[in-house]
C-alpha positions, -999 to +999 in steps of 0.1 A: -245+091-286-248+054-279-269+049-248-288+021-230-319+043-223-340+068-242-375+055-246-388+078-219-372+109-235-384+130-264-355+155-266-318+151-270-294+154-242-273+186-242-238+178-254-222+194-224-246+176-201-238+143-219-200+149-215-205+158-178-226+127-172-205+102-192-178+081-175-163+063-205-131+083-203-122+066-170-144+035-165-130+020-197-104+003-175-133-018-162-137-035-196-123-069-186-142-069-153-174-060-171-169-089-196-160-113-168-192-103-149-214-105-180-201-140-188-210-152-153-244-135-155-252-151-189-240-185-177-264-183-149-293-171-171-288-201-194-285-225-164-319-212-151-335-214-186-340-177-188-321-176-221-312-204-244-278-221-246-276-209-282-280-173-271-254-179-244-229-192-269-235-164-293-230-138-264-198-155-253-185-155-288-194-118-293-178-108-259-146-127-268-144-110-301-149-075-286-121-082-260-098-095-287-104-065-310-099-040-281-066-057-271-054-057-307-063-021-312-088-030-340-117-017-318-112+016-300-133+027-270-145+062-278-165+090-261-194+081-284-205+058-256-217+069-222-198+043-203-180+010-207-212-010-203-230+007-232-198+003-253-198-035-248-236-039-252-238-018-283-209-035-300-223-069-289-257-062-305-240-050-337-221-083-339-247-109-329-280-092-333-310-098-310-292-123-288-270-095-276-301-077-263-308-105-239-275-102-220-289-075-197-319-096-186-324-095-149-297-069-144-294-032-139-264-009-145-265-003-108-256-039-098-235-042-129-212-013-121-212-024-084-199-058-095-173-044-120-158-021-094-157-048-068-140-072-092-115-046-103-108-036-067-105-072-055-078-077-082-060-046-070-061-056-034-044-089-044-018-071-065-011-047-037-006-075-012+018-092-036+038-059-039+039-055-001+051-091+002+079-083-022+088-053+000+088-076+031+111-101+014+135-073+004+135-060+040+141-095+054+171-100+030+186-067+042+180-075+078+199-108+074+228-089+057+230-062+083+227-079+117+260-064+128+258-031+109+258-006+138+241+028+136+226+054+158+189+051+168+171+084+170+143+101+189+134+137+180+160+133+152+186+134+180+210+104+184+197+083+212+210+048+215+230+025+193+213-003+174+218-021+141+205-014+106+188-048+107+168-036+138+159-003+122+147-020+090+128-044+112+106-015+123+095-010+087+090-048+083+064-046+111+046-016+095+044-033+061+034-066+077+004-048+092-003-034+057-003-069+042-027-081+069-050-052+062-051-062+025-059-098+035-087-086+058-102-062+032-103-090+006-122-113+030-147-086+039-154-073+004-156-108-013-194-109-017-212-105-050-237-077-056-249-090-090-286-098-090-295-069-067-310-051-097-314-013-095-321-015-058-349-041-051-338-073-067-357-087-097-387-109-105-365-133-126-356-165-109-319-158-107-294-181-090-272-155-072-253-181-053-242-197-086-232-163-101-211-156-070-195-190-072-185-185-109-168-152-100-149-165-070-170-148-043-179-162-009-215-157-017-241-131-027-246-098-008-277-100+014-294-066+009-301-053-025-301-017-015-268-019+002-254-040-027-257-011-052-249+018-028-220+003-008-185+018-013-171+008+021-148-017+004-133+011-016-130+034+014-113+006+034-089-001+006-081+036+001-077+040+038-053+010+039-034+025+009-031+058+028-017+041+059+007+021+037+017+053+019+024+070+052+048+042+060+065+046+026+067+084+032+083+079+066+108+055+050+114+079+021+121+107+045+148+087+062+164+077+029+164+114+019+181+123+052+205+094+051+215+103+015+223+139+025+260+151+025+258+155+063+248+119+069+261+099+040+246+067+054+234+056+019+241+061-017+210+059-040+215+041-073+217+062-104+185+045-116+165+062-088+182+096-088+182+127-110+206+156-116+203+193-116+200+215-147+224+240-133+244+224-106+265+196-121+275+181-087+240+173-076+225+138-073+189+143-061+168+117-044+138+125-065+121+091-064+121+091-026+108+127-026+080+119-050+070+089-029+068+113+000+049+139-021+024+114-036+012+107+000-008+139+002-024+131-031-035+097-019-049+111+013-068+136-008-083+108-029-096+091+003-110+124+017-127+131-016-146+098-016-155+100+021-169+135+015-189+123-015-204+094+004-213+112+036-246+127+025-260+101+000-294+086+008-302+050-002-299+036-027-278+045-058-272+081-067-251+094-096-227+110-071-212+075-067-198+077-102-172+100-085-157+070-068-138+058-098-114+085-107-102+090-071-100+053-064-081+046-096-057+075-089-050+062-054-045+026-066-022+037-095+000+060-074+002+038-043+012+008-063+037+027-084+053+041-052+055+007-037+072-008-068+097+020-072+105+023-035+111-015-032+134-014-063+153+016-049+157-001-015+171-032-032+198-012-048+207+011-019+244+011-009+248+013+029+279+031+042+286+009+073+316+030+084+297+063+083+268+047+103+291+033+130+311+065+132+279+085+137+268+061+165+302+065+183+302+103+179+267+108+191+270+097+227+245+069+220+262+048+247+254+073+274+224+053+287+246+022+289+273+043+308+246+052+333+234+016+336+271+007+343+271+029+373+238+016+385+252-020+384+281-006+406+256+005+432+249+042+422+212+052+422+200+057+387+191+094+391+226+101+404+241+080+376+221+099+351+234+132+364+270+120+364+268+108+328+252+141+318+282+160+333+306+137+314+287+143+281+290+180+287+327+176+293+331+156+261+313+182+241+337+208+254+367+186+246+353+173+213+356+137+222+336+106+229+330+091+263+351+060+257+380+083+246+383+096+282+410+080+303+400+062+335+416+089+357+393+115+341+362+093+345+370+087+382+370+124+388+333+123+380+326+091+399+349+067+417+329+037+407+344+037+372+369+009+365+386-005+335+356-026+325+337+006+316+353+006+281+339-028+272+306-020+288+300+010+266+314-003+233+289-003+205+290-041+202+282-045+239+256-018+240+237-036+212+244-073+220+233-072+256+199-061+245+183-095+241+147-090+252+120-098+225+120-070+200+155-057+209+184-052+185+208-078+199+217-104+173+202-133+192+169-114+196+170-103+160+176-138+147+145-150+165+124-122+150+137-129+115+127-166+119+093-155+130+090-131+100+100-159+076+073-181+091+048-152+087+056-149+050+052-187+046+021-192+067+001-160+066+010-147+031+011-179+012 
């Protein structure tokens, strides 16, 4: 058992208690962040004259050799160590001797792990934002390609009004745009350095916390040492944002699953993102989309787990907080994998334009426009609504669309109908005359696409 403490103890730790207490099995992924933080801390110690430059160089050389040996597989992180911090320090002392014992001067494991987790999470926030930007670019490309791909819009999963695939995908662009902005906001709020807070009350050493923060790319040091070591708000914010993003992915996945069904046939999923059946040879299952949908509950659970852990913890650090890592890592890994896979699947989707357009025509999605036509002719809206409802019922009985009825039949329902009704309720007209901001008309969509391109250039650069 390699540990950083023990002088106070006479007896040995029970093996089961040791295993229960240890975090090396999951916090080993913080190795790079821990070395990065240690280098900054040691640089500051040397700058302040707390350790010599010779000791600093020896520590740097030792840390570099540990990283190189781990990366090459020459050195393996094992459960002999309690955590990644003890692994690094023990190996450092073995390699460079007494100079290695000075690395921890003016630092506690509490502010050390707080820093490591913040550095690691900050990197993941940036990576996630980049993945969301990739999704946004994919959506933007598809919008440009499908400005005139007509399809039914739905409410209650019932066909409602016609729109375009570009407009439908634009709704998801707005969702993921908010996700990207949340990442940017989280990064800004979390970007303060807890190193130098000590166990909870700072230190008597003359540390330069501003310098350490600068070396590590933070805006500055955290301003309360107790909060510094016990704050996990940044993790909760990130996991909450991941949960919202995952909800957006799940909604999108549900639509792809529906669109891919035999009844809809709006899309064909590429073989790379489908699987077959072990018994039914005809099957091509949308497993990736289904797993994206399924992972959502797991990520929600990770968030709820950490919220529940944190709700009853008094200041300052408590060992409960070690429970932050496994759930946070799980949420990060799964959300990022879902985002990567879904974006790649979306890029390779084949959209069946004919099936989409036929579905829009057959679903009475132009009924509202037919009512609006009568209103323009002077019929009160409520009366027009009733007339079109009767026409829809008649079409259902005759198994036809509104625009398949001849003018004589239409006039039986209302004399205001004329030959211009057919153009007024065509899919193209229904969509193109909707030109208010945020509507599906091509003119309106082109303006929004231009705004979204500007967003990616200005806000996400």
